[in-house]
Backbone as ProteinMPNN parsed JSONL, in Angstrom:
{"seq_chain_A": "MSRQTQTMKPATTAKKLGVLLEATPADFREGVVSREELDALQAEPPEWLRDLRRDGPHPRPVVADRLGVSISGLARAEITEPLTTEQITAIKDEQPEWLRHERNLRAETQREEARLRAEKSDKAVTAGKSGRSGSRPAR", "coords_chain_A": {"N_chain_A": [[32.264, 127.828, 82.14], [32.733, 131.171, 82.348], [35.377, 133.386, 83.072], [35.465, 136.344, 84.88], [37.005, 139.437, 84.079], [39.262, 141.015, 86.185], [39.097, 144.311, 87.293], [40.449, 147.582, 88.001], [40.022, 150.675, 89.727], [41.02, 153.901, 88.503], [42.448, 155.342, 90.515], [43.437, 153.347, 92.206], [45.069, 151.95, 90.443], [46.936, 153.964, 89.773], [48.159, 154.287, 92.25], [49.364, 151.766, 92.545], [51.167, 151.951, 90.474], [52.772, 153.949, 91.385], [52.403, 156.67, 90.873], [51.076, 160.023, 90.652], [47.673, 160.406, 90.565], [46.27, 162.68, 89.579], [48.079, 163.705, 87.781], [48.131, 162.036, 85.644], [47.197, 161.065, 82.238], [44.022, 162.169, 80.874], [42.38, 160.131, 79.699], [43.274, 157.903, 81.074], [42.539, 158.504, 83.722], [39.789, 158.452, 83.492], [38.97, 155.9, 82.864], [38.89, 152.3, 83.438], [41.191, 149.836, 84.611], [42.439, 146.741, 83.686], [43.824, 143.774, 85.265], [45.642, 142.613, 83.527], [46.226, 144.786, 81.849], [47.454, 146.472, 83.707], [49.726, 144.932, 84.314], [50.949, 145.081, 81.797], [51.446, 147.849, 81.637], [53.325, 148.061, 83.661], [55.348, 146.392, 82.726], [56.081, 147.416, 80.2], [56.245, 150.514, 80.256], [54.345, 153.291, 79.021], [55.312, 156.378, 77.352], [54.261, 158.635, 78.806], [54.021, 157.589, 81.371], [56.64, 156.861, 82.003], [57.764, 159.433, 81.97], [56.364, 160.654, 84.109], [57.195, 159.065, 86.281], [59.897, 159.66, 86.276], [60.083, 162.53, 86.395], [57.967, 163.519, 87.964], [54.968, 165.296, 88.973], [55.277, 163.729, 92.195], [53.584, 161.301, 94.265], [52.989, 161.337, 97.855], [54.06, 158.91, 99.172], [56.152, 158.218, 97.408], [57.694, 160.553, 97.4], [58.48, 160.608, 100.098], [59.979, 158.224, 100.207], [62.038, 158.777, 98.36], [63.3, 160.853, 99.671], [64.127, 159.565, 101.893], [62.691, 159.424, 104.255], [59.875, 159.037, 106.53], [56.328, 158.959, 105.736], [54.947, 160.234, 107.729], [56.973, 161.844, 108.66], [57.214, 163.648, 106.557], [54.798, 164.996, 106.895], [55.214, 166.128, 109.422], [57.136, 167.939, 108.695], [55.622, 169.615, 107.335], [55.155, 169.182, 104.637], [52.953, 168.722, 102.337], [52.048, 168.722, 99.798], [52.301, 167.28, 96.474], [55.572, 166.635, 95.124], [58.02, 167.553, 92.661], [60.663, 165.815, 90.914], [62.792, 167.551, 90.662], [62.301, 169.364, 92.788], [62.569, 167.625, 94.95], [65.252, 166.9, 94.699], [66.412, 169.396, 95.192], [65.782, 169.749, 97.909], [67.227, 167.62, 99.008], [69.814, 168.456, 98.352], [69.981, 170.797, 99.826], [69.766, 169.869, 102.438], [68.115, 170.354, 104.886], [67.568, 170.917, 108.431], [65.284, 169.51, 109.399], [65.14, 167.383, 107.602], [67.491, 165.911, 108.088], [66.964, 165.2, 110.742], [64.577, 163.655, 110.454], [65.465, 161.574, 108.811], [67.303, 160.338, 110.527], [65.54, 159.542, 112.529], [63.925, 157.725, 111.102], [65.851, 155.774, 110.459], [66.538, 154.894, 113.019], [64.085, 153.821, 113.839], [63.844, 151.737, 111.968], [66.044, 150.15, 112.735], [65.209, 149.363, 115.297], [62.885, 147.91, 114.636], [64.067, 145.814, 113.204], [65.595, 144.653, 115.235], [63.542, 143.741, 116.931], [62.299, 141.88, 115.227], [64.389, 140.025, 114.951], [64.639, 139.185, 117.592], [62.136, 137.976, 117.987], [62.353, 135.93, 116.113], [64.517, 134.501, 117.209], [63.311, 133.579, 119.568], [61.4, 131.867, 118.48], [63.044, 129.926, 117.323], [64.334, 128.946, 119.605], [62.118, 127.925, 120.987], [61.398, 125.909, 119.234], [63.621, 124.196, 119.39], [63.434, 123.261, 121.974], [61.445, 121.536, 121.819], [58.876, 122.405, 121.998], [56.196, 122.977, 120.124], [53.985, 124.402, 120.045], [51.607, 123.318, 119.355], [48.849, 121.214, 120.213], [49.101, 117.957, 121.692], [48.185, 114.944, 119.966], [45.184, 113.096, 120.651]], "CA_chain_A": [[32.201, 128.92, 83.092], [33.637, 132.239, 81.931], [35.991, 134.095, 84.177], [35.343, 137.783, 84.71], [38.265, 140.155, 84.18], [39.36, 141.89, 87.353], [39.489, 145.662, 86.926], [40.745, 148.495, 89.1], [39.757, 152.09, 89.515], [42.251, 154.625, 88.178], [43.196, 155.713, 91.725], [44.138, 152.145, 92.658], [46.115, 151.685, 89.467], [47.971, 154.99, 89.929], [48.879, 153.963, 93.482], [50.21, 150.609, 92.257], [52.223, 152.397, 89.565], [53.595, 154.931, 92.084], [52.277, 157.992, 90.257], [49.993, 160.873, 91.133], [46.523, 160.254, 89.674], [45.946, 163.947, 88.947], [49.068, 164.005, 86.745], [48.004, 161.066, 84.553], [46.343, 161.536, 81.145], [42.568, 162.123, 81.116], [41.792, 158.827, 79.356], [43.641, 156.989, 82.158], [41.726, 158.859, 84.899], [38.359, 158.234, 83.235], [38.684, 154.507, 82.548], [39.278, 151.28, 84.405], [42.351, 149.098, 84.135], [42.414, 145.32, 84.049], [45.079, 143.256, 85.808], [46.532, 142.413, 82.381], [46.673, 146.111, 81.421], [48.402, 146.936, 84.724], [50.969, 144.193, 84.073], [51.549, 145.637, 80.58], [51.958, 149.178, 81.985], [54.531, 147.879, 84.466], [56.381, 145.75, 81.909], [56.518, 148.353, 79.158], [55.533, 151.775, 80.524], [54.288, 154.275, 77.935], [56.14, 157.565, 77.593], [53.704, 159.482, 79.865], [54.306, 156.964, 82.66], [58.086, 157.021, 82.224], [57.982, 160.847, 82.308], [55.856, 160.895, 85.468], [58.069, 158.402, 87.245], [61.188, 160.338, 86.276], [60.024, 163.955, 86.718], [56.892, 163.855, 88.886], [54.929, 165.345, 90.428], [55.234, 162.425, 92.837], [52.737, 161.182, 95.455], [53.724, 161.37, 99.127], [54.923, 157.747, 99.457], [57.346, 158.289, 96.562], [58.484, 161.672, 97.92], [59.076, 160.155, 101.36], [61.0, 157.225, 99.895], [63.179, 159.423, 97.703], [63.996, 161.67, 100.666], [64.608, 158.699, 102.965], [61.946, 159.723, 105.483], [58.54, 158.447, 106.562], [55.239, 159.854, 105.336], [54.698, 161.057, 108.917], [58.038, 162.845, 108.683], [56.829, 164.702, 105.613], [53.72, 165.767, 107.527], [55.812, 166.956, 110.478], [57.856, 169.026, 108.013], [54.557, 170.366, 106.664], [55.182, 168.962, 103.196], [51.696, 168.013, 102.084], [51.79, 168.742, 98.358], [53.21, 166.459, 95.668], [56.789, 167.334, 94.713], [58.679, 167.071, 91.448], [62.012, 165.308, 91.138], [63.644, 168.737, 90.835], [62.097, 169.867, 94.148], [63.143, 166.627, 95.865], [66.704, 167.056, 94.592], [66.769, 170.65, 95.876], [65.718, 169.494, 99.358], [68.38, 166.767, 99.333], [71.019, 169.275, 98.26], [69.927, 171.779, 100.905], [69.913, 169.14, 103.708], [67.595, 171.109, 106.029], [67.61, 170.227, 109.731], [64.179, 168.56, 109.529], [65.457, 166.202, 106.8], [68.476, 165.133, 108.86], [66.263, 164.65, 111.912], [63.633, 162.612, 110.033], [66.245, 160.43, 108.331], [67.809, 159.657, 111.725], [64.389, 158.915, 113.177], [63.549, 156.558, 110.299], [66.896, 154.76, 110.63], [66.383, 154.376, 114.379], [62.869, 152.996, 113.818], [64.156, 150.518, 111.215], [66.927, 149.32, 113.58], [64.393, 148.781, 116.362], [62.037, 146.88, 114.025], [64.938, 144.677, 112.888], [65.927, 144.028, 116.517], [62.359, 143.012, 117.398], [62.131, 140.709, 114.351], [65.425, 139.058, 115.311], [64.271, 138.663, 118.912], [61.008, 137.081, 117.767], [62.887, 134.77, 115.403], [65.307, 133.739, 118.179], [62.368, 132.898, 120.464], [60.787, 130.776, 117.733], [64.068, 128.885, 117.179], [64.508, 128.37, 120.933], [60.92, 127.127, 121.278], [61.468, 124.733, 118.368], [64.674, 123.313, 119.889], [63.033, 122.656, 123.241], [60.373, 120.592, 121.557], [57.543, 123.026, 122.081], [55.788, 123.445, 118.793], [52.824, 125.252, 120.201], [50.375, 122.608, 119.025], [48.44, 120.239, 121.211], [49.357, 116.555, 121.315], [47.004, 114.203, 119.491], [44.606, 112.218, 121.674]], "C_chain_A": [[33.201, 129.987, 82.655], [34.143, 132.985, 83.156], [35.935, 135.589, 83.898], [36.706, 138.447, 84.904], [38.22, 141.088, 85.378], [39.83, 143.265, 86.89], [39.706, 146.503, 88.181], [40.354, 149.907, 88.721], [41.078, 152.772, 89.199], [43.089, 154.983, 89.41], [44.018, 154.532, 92.237], [45.312, 151.847, 91.736], [47.262, 152.683, 89.616], [48.818, 154.7, 91.168], [49.831, 152.798, 93.248], [51.376, 150.977, 91.344], [53.154, 153.429, 90.214], [53.566, 156.308, 91.461], [51.073, 158.726, 90.843], [48.843, 160.821, 90.129], [46.243, 161.539, 88.897], [46.895, 164.296, 87.803], [48.982, 163.053, 85.551], [47.11, 161.627, 83.45], [44.852, 161.333, 81.452], [41.98, 160.758, 80.8], [42.134, 157.765, 80.4], [42.74, 157.226, 83.368], [40.256, 158.495, 84.716], [38.007, 156.777, 82.982], [38.938, 153.584, 83.725], [40.412, 150.49, 83.775], [42.246, 147.657, 84.608], [43.775, 144.929, 84.621], [46.105, 143.095, 84.673], [47.085, 143.76, 81.889], [47.686, 146.69, 82.412], [49.748, 146.246, 84.523], [51.698, 144.757, 82.86], [52.145, 147.025, 80.851], [53.259, 149.064, 82.777], [55.676, 147.309, 83.631], [56.956, 146.7, 80.865], [55.767, 149.668, 79.323], [55.518, 152.695, 79.305], [55.08, 155.525, 78.323], [55.598, 158.431, 78.732], [54.025, 158.916, 81.248], [55.797, 157.072, 82.992], [58.404, 158.461, 82.644], [57.54, 161.148, 83.736], [56.763, 160.278, 86.519], [59.411, 159.116, 87.359], [61.081, 161.754, 86.858], [58.983, 164.343, 87.767], [55.844, 164.715, 88.221], [54.672, 163.956, 91.018], [54.275, 162.425, 94.029], [53.603, 161.086, 96.721], [54.575, 160.134, 99.403], [56.22, 157.765, 98.644], [58.261, 159.411, 97.053], [59.214, 161.234, 99.191], [60.215, 159.179, 101.097], [62.24, 157.868, 99.29], [63.977, 160.307, 98.661], [64.558, 160.832, 101.812], [63.966, 158.985, 104.303], [60.603, 159.002, 105.426], [57.506, 159.456, 106.052], [54.881, 160.768, 106.508], [55.739, 162.167, 109.034], [57.768, 163.986, 107.726], [55.77, 165.61, 106.238], [54.28, 166.672, 108.618], [56.576, 168.131, 109.881], [56.896, 169.917, 107.227], [54.671, 170.319, 105.153], [53.969, 168.09, 102.876], [51.364, 167.929, 100.597], [52.73, 167.785, 97.635], [54.418, 167.294, 95.255], [57.326, 166.725, 93.422], [60.058, 166.52, 91.829], [62.973, 166.462, 91.388], [63.534, 169.291, 92.263], [62.709, 168.918, 95.182], [64.663, 166.755, 95.875], [67.168, 168.313, 95.317], [66.762, 170.463, 97.394], [66.908, 168.649, 99.788], [69.678, 167.578, 99.335], [71.117, 170.251, 99.425], [70.184, 171.143, 102.272], [69.398, 169.941, 104.917], [67.608, 170.24, 107.306], [66.5, 169.181, 109.851], [64.467, 167.272, 108.757], [66.459, 165.319, 107.541], [67.809, 164.45, 110.043], [65.36, 163.471, 111.509], [64.351, 161.377, 109.492], [66.804, 159.632, 109.508], [66.697, 158.905, 112.436], [63.964, 157.649, 112.43], [64.565, 155.424, 110.47], [66.794, 154.103, 112.006], [65.18, 153.431, 114.455], [63.142, 151.676, 113.095], [65.072, 149.595, 112.013], [66.121, 148.624, 114.673], [63.486, 147.686, 115.818], [62.849, 145.636, 113.691], [65.306, 143.924, 114.163], [64.764, 143.195, 117.023], [62.092, 141.774, 116.548], [63.126, 139.618, 114.714], [65.102, 138.401, 116.646], [63.136, 137.651, 118.784], [61.466, 135.792, 117.088], [63.689, 133.885, 116.344], [64.401, 132.962, 119.131], [61.731, 131.707, 119.764], [61.772, 129.622, 117.58], [64.268, 128.17, 118.518], [63.326, 127.47, 121.288], [60.939, 125.841, 120.459], [62.487, 123.726, 118.865], [64.266, 122.614, 121.175], [61.849, 121.723, 123.063], [58.987, 121.148, 121.667], [57.183, 123.572, 120.723], [54.558, 124.334, 118.879], [51.521, 124.546, 119.851], [50.084, 121.58, 120.095], [48.777, 118.818, 120.749], [48.056, 115.887, 120.873], [46.496, 113.281, 120.577], [44.253, 110.898, 121.094]], "O_chain_A": [[34.401, 129.719, 82.601], [33.423, 133.181, 84.135], [36.31, 136.045, 82.818], [37.469, 138.061, 85.789], [37.269, 141.849, 85.561], [40.832, 143.381, 86.185], [39.218, 146.181, 89.264], [40.355, 150.28, 87.548], [42.14, 152.281, 89.583], [44.317, 154.932, 89.351], [45.165, 154.702, 92.651], [46.411, 151.533, 92.193], [48.429, 152.294, 89.59], [50.04, 154.849, 91.142], [50.976, 152.832, 93.698], [52.449, 150.381, 91.433], [54.205, 153.748, 89.659], [54.556, 157.039, 91.5], [50.182, 158.125, 91.443], [49.03, 161.162, 88.961], [46.006, 161.493, 87.69], [46.547, 165.104, 86.942], [49.682, 163.242, 84.557], [46.347, 162.562, 83.691], [44.481, 160.43, 82.203], [41.151, 160.264, 81.564], [41.365, 156.823, 80.593], [42.237, 156.277, 83.97], [39.554, 158.254, 85.698], [36.823, 156.453, 82.892], [39.17, 154.026, 84.85], [40.572, 150.477, 82.554], [41.995, 147.391, 85.784], [44.753, 145.663, 84.477], [47.285, 143.403, 84.844], [48.264, 143.864, 81.552], [48.66, 147.324, 82.007], [50.793, 146.897, 84.558], [52.921, 144.898, 82.881], [53.225, 147.342, 80.353], [54.179, 149.862, 82.596], [56.832, 147.694, 83.807], [58.17, 146.772, 80.676], [54.782, 149.921, 78.629], [56.536, 152.867, 78.635], [55.465, 155.697, 79.479], [56.378, 158.919, 79.549], [54.272, 159.671, 82.188], [56.164, 157.344, 84.135], [59.204, 158.689, 83.551], [58.254, 161.816, 84.485], [57.063, 160.907, 87.534], [59.994, 159.164, 88.443], [61.883, 162.139, 87.708], [59.108, 165.394, 88.396], [55.846, 164.842, 86.997], [53.965, 163.13, 90.44], [54.16, 163.431, 94.728], [54.796, 160.79, 96.651], [55.719, 160.28, 99.834], [57.271, 157.367, 99.146], [59.478, 159.232, 97.114], [60.415, 161.463, 99.339], [61.286, 159.29, 101.692], [63.363, 157.538, 99.669], [65.182, 160.489, 98.487], [65.364, 161.317, 102.606], [64.586, 158.82, 105.354], [60.239, 158.428, 104.399], [57.783, 160.651, 105.953], [54.551, 161.938, 106.309], [55.43, 163.283, 109.453], [58.05, 165.145, 108.028], [55.839, 166.833, 106.124], [53.886, 167.832, 108.737], [56.656, 169.198, 110.491], [57.313, 170.851, 106.543], [54.332, 171.282, 104.464], [53.969, 166.882, 103.116], [50.498, 167.154, 100.191], [53.827, 167.505, 98.119], [54.309, 168.505, 95.061], [57.115, 165.547, 93.133], [60.543, 166.744, 92.938], [63.865, 166.361, 92.231], [64.542, 169.643, 92.875], [63.296, 169.361, 96.169], [65.287, 166.722, 96.935], [68.203, 168.299, 95.983], [67.648, 170.969, 98.084], [67.53, 168.925, 100.814], [70.528, 167.407, 100.209], [72.204, 170.501, 99.946], [70.747, 171.781, 103.162], [70.148, 170.182, 105.864], [67.652, 169.011, 107.248], [66.743, 168.082, 110.35], [64.086, 166.188, 109.199], [66.282, 164.103, 107.607], [68.052, 163.274, 110.315], [65.383, 162.419, 112.149], [63.89, 160.254, 109.695], [66.784, 158.401, 109.495], [66.885, 157.776, 112.89], [63.678, 156.624, 113.049], [64.188, 154.26, 110.608], [66.949, 152.888, 112.13], [65.258, 152.367, 115.068], [62.719, 150.617, 113.558], [64.897, 148.377, 111.974], [66.324, 147.44, 114.943], [63.326, 146.644, 116.453], [62.369, 144.518, 113.877], [65.328, 142.693, 114.172], [64.959, 142.073, 117.491], [61.702, 140.733, 117.076], [62.774, 138.44, 114.782], [65.275, 137.193, 116.805], [63.174, 136.59, 119.406], [61.021, 134.7, 117.442], [63.57, 132.66, 116.296], [64.692, 131.813, 119.464], [61.541, 130.655, 120.375], [61.381, 128.46, 117.694], [64.36, 126.944, 118.565], [63.512, 126.379, 121.827], [60.532, 124.79, 120.954], [62.254, 122.52, 118.775], [64.705, 121.495, 121.439], [61.315, 121.186, 124.034], [58.011, 120.431, 121.449], [57.799, 124.52, 120.235], [54.147, 124.943, 117.89], [50.443, 125.113, 120.031], [50.988, 121.132, 120.8], [48.741, 118.521, 119.555], [46.973, 116.226, 121.35], [47.287, 112.738, 121.348], [43.753, 110.025, 121.804]]}, "name": "protein", "num_of_chains": 1, "seq": "MSRQTQTMKPATTAKKLGVLLEATPADFREGVVSREELDALQAEPPEWLRDLRRDGPHPRPVVADRLGVSISGLARAEITEPLTTEQITAIKDEQPEWLRHERNLRAETQREEARLRAEKSDKAVTAGKSGRSGSRPAR"}
């Protein structure tokens, strides 16, 4: 029984690599990539991939991460286009009000998510100590 090689569309591969599809070389955009090829790209990125990751233009998830805000925060700031590393650095240096606000909002959201995870974990530990496992007894 032969095993078929799993392939991905260029858009999927670009997303996994954290790069903007439109900025990749034409032969990358026009082909398909196998799981093995993706692993090789991640392990030893070619120069074009290293350049894109370093200089951009970057897709929104990368821009948001580098600025320390959510993708929704970018939208609220009306940043909808890909940005280069230089543009991201300029925004960080400028520290506009929207950036400070969105960073605070993201930090607040992360604290609340951590609190809820801890609360859920504490409930699970308490339930385990009281002997309630949540499963039915065997008959």
